C-alpha positions in Angstrom: 35.5 -116.3 -62.9 37.1 -118.6 -60.4 38.7 -116.8 -57.4 42.3 -117.8 -56.9 43.6 -118.4 -53.4 46.2 -116.0 -51.9 49.7 -117.3 -52.5 50.5 -117.1 -48.7 47.2 -118.8 -47.6 47.5 -122.1 -45.7 46.3 -125.1 -47.6 42.9 -126.3 -46.7 42.7 -128.8 -43.9 41.4 -132.2 -44.7 37.9 -133.0 -43.3 38.0 -135.9 -40.9 35.2 -138.3 -41.6 33.8 -140.5 -38.9 33.5 -144.1 -39.7 30.0 -145.3 -39.6 29.6 -148.0 -36.9 27.8 -151.2 -37.9 24.5 -151.6 -36.2 25.7 -154.8 -34.4 28.8 -153.1 -33.0 28.8 -152.0 -29.4 29.9 -148.5 -28.4 33.3 -148.4 -26.5 33.3 -148.3 -22.7 34.3 -144.6 -22.8 31.1 -143.7 -24.5 28.8 -144.8 -21.6 26.2 -142.1 -20.9 26.8 -139.5 -18.2 24.6 -140.2 -15.1 25.1 -137.0 -13.2 27.9 -135.6 -11.0 30.4 -137.8 -9.2 28.5 -137.7 -6.0 25.3 -139.1 -7.6 25.6 -142.4 -5.7 26.8 -140.7 -2.4 24.6 -139.1 0.2 25.3 -135.4 -0.6 24.6 -133.2 2.4 22.3 -130.9 0.5 20.2 -133.6 -1.1 17.4 -133.5 1.5 17.4 -129.7 1.9 14.0 -128.2 1.9 14.1 -124.8 0.1 10.8 -123.8 1.7 12.1 -124.0 5.3 13.9 -120.8 6.3 17.3 -120.9 7.9 18.8 -118.0 9.9 22.1 -117.7 8.1 20.4 -117.6 4.7 17.8 -115.1 5.9 20.7 -112.9 7.1 22.3 -113.3 3.6 19.0 -112.0 2.1 18.9 -109.0 4.5 22.5 -108.2 3.3 21.4 -108.3 -0.3 23.1 -111.7 -1.0 22.0 -114.4 -3.4 22.7 -117.5 -1.3 19.1 -118.0 -0.2 16.0 -119.9 -1.2 12.3 -119.0 -1.4 11.6 -119.8 2.2 14.5 -117.6 3.3 13.3 -114.7 1.2 9.8 -115.0 2.5 11.1 -115.0 6.1 13.4 -112.1 5.4 10.5 -110.1 4.0 8.6 -110.8 7.2 11.5 -109.5 9.2 11.7 -106.3 7.1 7.9 -105.9 7.4 8.3 -106.0 11.1 11.0 -103.4 11.2 12.4 -101.5 8.2 15.8 -101.1 9.7 16.5 -104.9 9.9 18.8 -104.7 6.9 20.9 -101.9 8.4 21.3 -103.9 11.5 22.6 -106.9 9.5 25.2 -104.6 8.0 26.2 -103.4 11.5 26.7 -107.0 12.6 29.1 -107.7 9.7 31.0 -104.5 10.4 31.4 -105.5 14.1 32.7 -108.9 12.9 35.4 -107.1 10.8 36.4 -104.8 13.6 36.7 -107.6 16.2 38.7 -109.8 13.8 41.1 -107.0 13.1 41.5 -106.4 16.9 42.2 -110.0 17.6 44.7 -110.3 14.7 46.6 -107.3 16.0 46.6 -108.9 19.5 48.5 -111.9 18.0 45.7 -114.5 17.9 46.9 -117.5 15.8 44.1 -120.1 16.5 40.5 -119.3 15.7 37.3 -121.3 16.2 34.5 -119.7 14.2 31.4 -121.2 15.9 28.3 -121.0 13.8 30.2 -119.2 11.1 27.2 -118.4 8.9 27.5 -117.4 5.2 30.3 -115.2 4.0 29.2 -111.6 3.2 28.3 -111.1 -0.4 31.6 -110.5 -2.2 30.3 -107.5 -4.0 28.6 -106.0 -1.0 31.4 -103.6 0.2 35.1 -103.2 -0.4 36.1 -101.5 2.9 36.0 -104.7 5.0 38.3 -107.7 4.9 36.8 -110.8 3.3 37.4 -112.9 6.4 39.7 -114.1 9.1 42.4 -115.7 6.9 43.0 -112.4 5.3 43.9 -110.9 8.6 45.5 -113.7 10.6 49.2 -113.9 11.0 51.2 -116.5 9.0 51.1 -119.9 10.7 47.6 -119.3 12.0 44.8 -121.9 11.9 41.2 -121.0 11.3 38.3 -123.5 11.8 34.8 -122.6 10.5 32.0 -124.6 12.1 28.3 -124.6 11.1 25.5 -127.2 10.9 23.9 -125.9 7.7 25.1 -127.9 4.7 24.5 -124.9 2.4 26.6 -122.6 4.7 29.4 -125.2 4.8 29.3 -125.7 1.0 29.9 -122.0 0.5 32.4 -121.7 3.3 34.5 -124.4 1.7 34.4 -122.5 -1.5 34.8 -118.9 -0.3 36.2 -119.1 3.3 39.4 -120.8 2.3 43.1 -120.2 1.7 45.6 -121.7 -0.6 46.8 -125.1 0.4 50.4 -123.8 0.4 49.4 -120.5 1.9 50.6 -119.0 5.2 47.2 -119.6 7.0 45.6 -123.0 7.4 41.8 -123.0 7.0 39.6 -126.0 7.9 35.8 -126.6 7.9 33.6 -128.7 10.1 29.9 -129.4 9.5 28.6 -129.8 13.0 26.0 -128.3 15.5 27.9 -126.1 17.9 25.4 -127.0 20.6 26.6 -130.6 20.5 29.9 -129.4 22.0 30.9 -132.9 23.0 30.9 -133.9 19.3 32.7 -130.7 18.2 35.3 -130.9 20.9 35.7 -134.7 20.4 36.6 -134.0 16.8 40.3 -134.0 15.9 40.4 -130.2 15.5 43.7 -128.9 14.0 44.4 -126.7 17.0 46.8 -127.0 19.9 44.6 -127.1 22.9 47.4 -126.1 25.3 47.7 -122.8 23.6 45.1 -119.9 23.6 42.4 -119.9 21.0 39.8 -117.3 19.9 36.2 -118.5 20.3 34.0 -116.5 17.9 30.3 -116.4 18.5 29.1 -113.8 16.1 25.3 -113.4 16.0 24.5 -117.0 16.9 23.7 -117.3 20.6 20.2 -115.8 20.1 19.3 -119.0 18.3 20.3 -121.1 21.4 18.0 -121.2 24.4 20.7 -122.6 26.8 23.5 -120.3 25.5 25.2 -120.1 28.9 25.8 -123.9 28.9 27.4 -123.7 25.4 29.7 -120.8 26.5 30.8 -122.7 29.6 31.5 -125.9 27.7 33.8 -124.2 25.2 35.4 -122.1 28.0 36.3 -125.3 29.9 37.9 -126.7 26.8 40.3 -123.9 25.9 43.5 -122.8 27.6 43.9 -119.7 29.8 44.5 -116.6 27.8 41.9 -117.6 25.2 39.6 -114.9 23.9 35.8 -114.9 23.5 33.9 -112.6 21.1 30.1 -112.4 21.3 27.6 -110.3 19.4 24.1 -110.7 20.5 20.7 -109.3 19.7 19.0 -107.4 22.5 15.7 -107.5 24.3 16.2 -104.0 25.7 14.8 -102.0 22.8 11.6 -101.7 20.8 13.6 -102.7 17.7 14.8 -105.9 19.5 11.2 -106.7 20.5 10.0 -106.2 17.0 12.7 -108.5 15.7 11.8 -111.2 18.2 8.1 -111.0 17.0 8.9 -111.1 13.3 11.4 -114.0 13.7 8.8 -115.9 15.6 6.3 -115.4 12.9 8.8 -116.5 10.3 9.5 -119.7 12.3 13.1 -118.8 13.2 14.7 -119.5 16.6 15.2 -116.3 18.5 16.0 -115.7 22.1 16.8 -112.0 22.6 18.6 -111.2 25.9 18.9 -108.1 28.0 22.2 -106.4 28.8 22.3 -108.2 32.1 21.7 -111.6 30.6 24.4 -111.1 28.0 26.8 -110.0 30.7 26.1 -113.2 32.6 27.2 -115.2 29.6 30.7 -113.8 30.2 30.6 -114.0 34.0 33.8 -116.0 34.3 35.7 -114.0 31.7 37.8 -110.9 32.0 36.1 -108.2 29.9 38.3 -106.2 27.6 38.1 -102.8 26.0 34.7 -101.2 26.6 33.4 -104.4 28.2 29.8 -105.0 27.1 28.6 -102.2 24.9 26.2 -101.5 22.0 27.3 -103.4 19.0 27.5 -100.3 16.8 29.7 -98.4 19.3 32.2 -101.2 20.1 35.8 -100.1 19.8 38.9 -101.2 21.7 39.6 -97.6 22.5 36.2 -97.0 24.1 36.2 -96.9 27.9 33.6 -98.9 29.9 32.8 -95.6 31.8 31.8 -93.9 28.6 28.1 -93.2 28.5 27.8 -94.6 25.0 29.2 -97.9 26.2 26.6 -98.1 29.0 23.5 -97.4 27.0 20.9 -100.0 26.2 20.6 -100.9 22.5 19.2 -103.3 19.9 22.4 -105.4 20.0 25.4 -105.9 22.2 29.1 -106.9 21.7 31.8 -108.0 24.0 35.4 -109.2 23.8 36.8 -111.1 26.8 39.8 -113.2 28.0 39.8 -116.4 30.0 41.8 -115.8 33.2 
């Protein structure tokens, strides 16, 4: 018995048949084979990346439980954790200080931000109680410039640390080594240099042997009233010494500094809030005379103003 179609059913669509091309006919130009992404003939910044060589920002991402890391970064991260089990907790504390400091500066009315050695964004699924980054806190009309030398970091920064083109905050990215301050400052940065700017040095100066020279160079380039934020790993505790050893074994640059050495980095700045204090205790409401602000710790934080 033949099944009858439903009276409301649509008529069957005709089957389009492709014309067979004669063997001597050339394919049209639009049918040329795909030879890879658009930048195949351009020197892409990640082309010569060695995934076996660890890099500090990607090791930090591993310690935070992120996925923007390679085999070499994971091997180095495991060495850091083997050296001290609390290394992952300290990585979380560093990100939390970054969030607190950014909120403090935003409330103070900062509209120009230079994120020097910005590192990788925190894993987006890691925690929901912290703002994603500066452009979520900055006032409308602000400008944020993220600077880092690692091409992987900058690739992710351009994708994740960005704002809408028509949004209230302008976000720009510069792939450069912050220790080459003449090159960074010689770039046409989208900031007004006659106005104050926030210099953010979150967890980066321990990778720089001559950190005082770097801080002085950027201080000289910004207007009075500019703000400086530093978080720095410490040489004053057993944890800091263990971290220094494990980073050295992993082949990562590491110059831990004592409380006095970190204080000297800010010698020509006016210290705000609790002045220099343990990173986990920093709060704008904390007094410099508070005993918790004066204790030695595995990491220090400071916010200061250029007179």
